[in-house]
MIKE-169882 format. One record per residue (C-alpha): x, y, z. Coordinates in steps of 0.5 Angstrom, whole numbers, plus 2048, in hexadecimal, padded with zeros to 3 digits. Layout:
// residues N
XYZ ...
***
This chain:
// residues 437
8E68328A3 8E883489C 8EE832898 8F2835892 8EC83388D 8E7837891 8E4830893 8DE830899 8DD82A89E 8E482889E 8E28228A2 8E681E8A6 8E281C8AC 8E38168AF 8DE8108AF 8DC80E8B6 8E18098B9 8DD8048BD 8E07FF8C3 8DF7F88C2 8E07F38BC 8E37F88B7 8E07F88B0 8DC7F28B2 8E27EE8B1 8E67E98B5 8EB7EC8B9 8F27EA8B9 8F57EA8C0 8FB7EE8C1 9017EC8C4 9017EC8CC 9037F38CF 9057F68C9 8FF7FA8C7 8F87FC8CB 8F27F88C9 8EF7FA8C3 8E97FD8C6 8ED8018CA 8F18038C4 8EB8058C0 8E98098C6 8EF80D8C6 8EF80E8BF 8E88118BF 8EA8168C5 8F08188C1 8EC8198BB 8E781D8BF 8ED8218C1 8EF8228BA 8F681F8BD 8F781B8B6 8FE81A8B7 8FC8168BD 8F68138BA 8FA8108B4 8FF80D8B9 8FA8098BC 8F68078B6 8FC8058B2 8FD8008B8 8F67FE8B8 8F57FD8B1 8FC7F98B1 8F87F48B5 8F17F58B2 8F27F68AA 8EB7F58A8 8E87FB8AD 8E58008A8 8E48058AD 8EB8058B0 8EE8058A9 8E980B8A7 8EB80F8AD 8F380D8AC 8F28108A5 8EF8168A9 8F58178AE 8FA8168A8 8F781C8A4 8F68208AA 8FE81F8AC 9018208A5 9018198A2 8FD81A89C 900814898 8FE80F89E 8F781289F 8F6811897 8F880A897 8F480889D 8ED80C89A 8EF809893 8EF802896 8E980389A 8E4806894 8E7800890 8E57FB896 8DE7FF898 8DC803892 8D6805896 8DA80889B 8D8810899 8DC81389F 8E380F89C 8E1812895 8E0819897 8E781989B 8EA816895 8E781B891 8E9821895 8F081E896 8F181D88E 8EF82488D 8F4827892 8F982388E 8F7826887 8F481F885 8EE823882 8EB81E87E 8EC818883 8E881C888 8E381E883 8E2816882 8E181588A 8DC81B88B 8D8818885 8D8811888 8D581488E 8D081888B 8CE812887 8CC80E88E 8CA815891 8C781A88C 8C681F892 8CD81F895 8CE826896 8D6826897 8D7821891 8D382688D 8D782C88F 8DE82888F 8DC826888 8DB82D886 8E282F889 8E5829885 8E182B87E 8E483287F 8EB830880 8EA82C879 8E7832876 8E082F875 8DD835877 8D6834874 8D682D878 8D883087E 8D383687E 8CE83087E 8D182D884 8D1833888 8CA834886 8C882D888 8CC82E88E 8C8835890 8C183188F 8C382C894 8C6831899 8C7839899 8CD83B89C 8D184189C 8D883D89A 8D5839894 8D2840892 8D9843892 8DC83D88E 8D683E889 8D7845888 8DE845887 8DD840882 8D884587E 8DD84B880 8E284887A 8DD847875 8D684C877 8D885187C 8D185487C 8CE84D87D 8D384C883 8D0851887 8CA84E88A 8CD84888D 8D284C890 8CD851893 8C984B895 8D0848898 8D184F89C 8CA84F89E 8CA8488A1 8D184A8A4 8D38518A4 8DA84F8A7 8DC84B8A1 8E285089F 8E384C899 8DC84D896 8DD855897 8E4854893 8E185088D 8DB85588D 8DF85B88D 8E4858888 8DD857884 8DB85E885 8E1861883 8E285C87C 8DB85F87A 8DC86687C 8E2865877 8DD863872 8D9869873 8D4867878 8D386C87E 8D6867883 8DC86A885 8D986E88C 8D786788F 8DE86488D 8E286A890 8DD869896 8DE862897 8E6862896 8E686889B 8E28638A0 8E785E89F 8ED8638A0 8EA8658A7 8EB85E8A9 8F185C8A6 8F58638A5 8FB85F8A3 8F885C89D 8FC85F897 8F885B892 8F285F894 8F5866894 8F886488D 8F186288A 8EE86888E 8F386D88A 8F1869884 8EA86C884 8EC873886 8F1873880 8EC87187B 8E787687E 8ED87B87E 8ED87C885 8F487D886 8F588088D 8F187A88F 8F587588B 8FC87888D 8FA878895 8F8870894 8FE86E890 903872895 90086E89B 901868897 90886A895 90986B89C 90786489E 90A861898 911864896 914862890 90E85F88C 90F861885 908860883 906865888 90B86A887 90986A880 90286C881 904871886 909874881 90487487C 8FF878881 90487D883 90587E87B 8FE87F87A 8FD884880 90388887D 907886884 90D886880 912887886 90F88188A 90F87D883 91787E882 91887D88A 915876889 919874882 920872886 91C86D88A 91986A883 92086A880 923867885 91E861884 91E86287D 92586487A 924862873 91D866872 91E86B86D 91786E86D 919870874 920873872 91C87786D 917879872 91C87B877 92087F871 91988386F 918885877 91F887877 91E88B871 91788F874 91C89187A 921893875 92688E878 92988D871 92F88A872 92C885877 926884871 92C88286C 92F87D871 92887A872 92787A86A 92E877869 92C87186E 92587086A 929870863 92E86B866 928866868 924867862 92986985C 924869857 91F86D85A 91F874856 91C87885C 922877860 92687B85B 92188085A 920882861 928881862 92988685C 92488B860 92788B866 92E88C863 92B89285F 929895865 930894868 933898862 93689185F 934892858 93988D855 93688885A 92F88A858 931888851 935882853 92E87F857 92A881851 92E87D84C 92C877850 92587984E 92687A847 92A873847 92487084A 91F874845 91B87784A 91C87E848 91688384A 91488A849 91788B850 91E88884F 91F88B848 91D89284C 922890851 92788E84D 927894849 92889984F 92E895851 93189584A 92F89C84A 93389D850 93989A84E 93989E848 938898843 93389C83F 932898839 93089283D 92C897842 92889983C 926892839 923890840 91F896841 91C89583A 91B88E83C 917890842 91389583E 91188F839 90F88A83F 90C88F844 905890841 904897845 90489384B 90989884E 90889F84C 90D8A2850 91389D84E 91089E847 9118A5847 9188A584A 91A8A0845 9188A483F 91B8AA841 9228A6843 9218A383C 9218A9838 9278AC83C 92B8A683B 9298A5833 92C8AC832 9328AB836 9338A4832 9328A882C 9378AD82D 93C8A882F 93B8A4828 
***
């Protein structure tokens, strides 16, 4: 059994309960007719422990220990029963008392160390495993769990050494997996051999497949040719766990990096069907749709995303842009206005609103929107040109001429068609303004 820290060898095996004079101590006779004989209690407790009926075992052992407080085996197994029935605090107190009285009692130290690890008392747990190893240097479970404590404490180099020593003592798949997981954080390439060895020993060890796939995926992102194997491993895991959204997202991530957009979209759509309302998943799918130019699907996804994140100005802007492509100018203007309310200091909102209003022939609205851009000092060649066109339509010839000239001054021949139009119109306006003067 393994706990949250990736520990192995989680003991909690009982010491044998022997009938007869318990612990070599003189018995204290129980009150007549109130409890079974001590030998009977020990037999009953042993039977309950063997059947993993820890609640019954704890009840029997509590009664027994009350009359035989010096019986080490009974107290040990009572602590065991407590730990297996959720009474961790009581178990810890019993184990601490036992190791204080009998420092050489290795099983008690091991159990105490495991419970401290589960509690999150990593330094205290480490101290117990160190004491076990001081007495028994070849104690495999102590070495493995010591490594787990060191990992939790962030002492990676020492944890690496502990795993290596444990693997010398016994080469087993779970330890190789934990060692591989540790290496995967700092040296993915070095993590591959122990993970592959773990799978060779236990081909059904799915966590090893998952970690290996993740390692191969990370290496592929850095240029190694390992993505095909990573994809194969994720697909193998998905074949057994079709509902695993996280696997589909990882697989889609590989497809996206390698521009296999249909495959990425297929996995993301399947993931979304199983986990609707996941904001990160929706964002990935939205980006995949946009890269694949499937703008209709992207726009159809936006209402759900906006319902989850109504204050996301970027999504409002994207919605407006997609509506502009569909020539839904009024709806686009509505989206841009919403974006402006959420991000009033962002010039892009006003610029895009001005474009939509111009196409709606709302020239005064166009000029008003562009005035906000000018206030923000974010004018560009494009805003000068659009402002000139709108002012020209409004008959404000002098202001239009000025903006055509500003456009020509900053465009630097990036938009030759617009420059030609601006020069032609500037000449006409100059003549008209000259006649007016």
